[in-house]
N, C-alpha and C positions, 0 to 999 in steps of 0.2 A: 714628602719633601716638596717644598715650594721653590720654584725658580722665579726670581724677579727679573722682569724685562729690563734690559740694559738702559733703555730710555728712561724708565721710571727711576732708576738709580741716579742718572744724570740730573733729572728734575729734582730729586730729593737733595742731592748735593748742592745744587744751585739754590734751592729753597733754604737750606741750613745756612749757607753763606749770607744770603739776602736777609734772613731773620737776624743774624748777628749784626750786620751793618745797620739795619733799621733800629735795633736796640741801642746802638751806639750813636744814634742821631743822624745817620747818613740817609738821605732820601733819594739821591740820584747816583748813578755810576755811568761811566763811559762804556758803551757797548761797541759793537762792530761799526766800523767806519766813523768812529768818534761821536756817534749819536748818544745823547743823554737818555738814560733809561730810568724811569720812575720806579723805585723799588717797591712801593706799595702796589702799584698797578701790576708789576711783574709777579708779585706774590699772589695777587688775586687770580692772575692767569695760571699760575702754577698750582694753586690749591686743588682743583679737581684732578690734577695729574698725580698728586702725591697719594700714595697708598698707606703710608705709615700713620695710624691714628694719632699717635703722640706728636708727631711732627705737624700734623694738621692743626692740632690744638695749639702748638707753639706759634704757628703762623697766624692763626686767628687772634691769639692773645697779643702778639707783637703788633698786628694791624690795629687792634682796638687801642692799645696803649699809644701807638704813634699818632692816631687821630686825636686822642685826648691831649697829648703833649702839644701837637700843633695848635689845637684850639686854645690851650692855655697860653701859648706864646702869642697867638693872635689877640687874645683878650689883654694880655700884658702890654703888647705894642699899642693897642688902641688906648689903653689907660694912660700910657706914657705920652701919647700924642695929645690927649686931652689936657694933660698937666702943662705941657709946654706952650 
């Protein structure tokens, strides 16, 4: 029988929510005291704390896709700027 540390469960729940937000195109959320938290940075911080291998893969995939998406948007914006 394996007992999971309560903190690990909290980290994994936060990671699942953050992955979902990132997949939906959300890159920031308001944390404590109204500070904006970068979801990608937070997921990178959470990654070594997550013990579930499937969730780790989900985090890695979501991070990779989010970087590709942001790069595609940056390229598109630059292209549109050149046109105008």
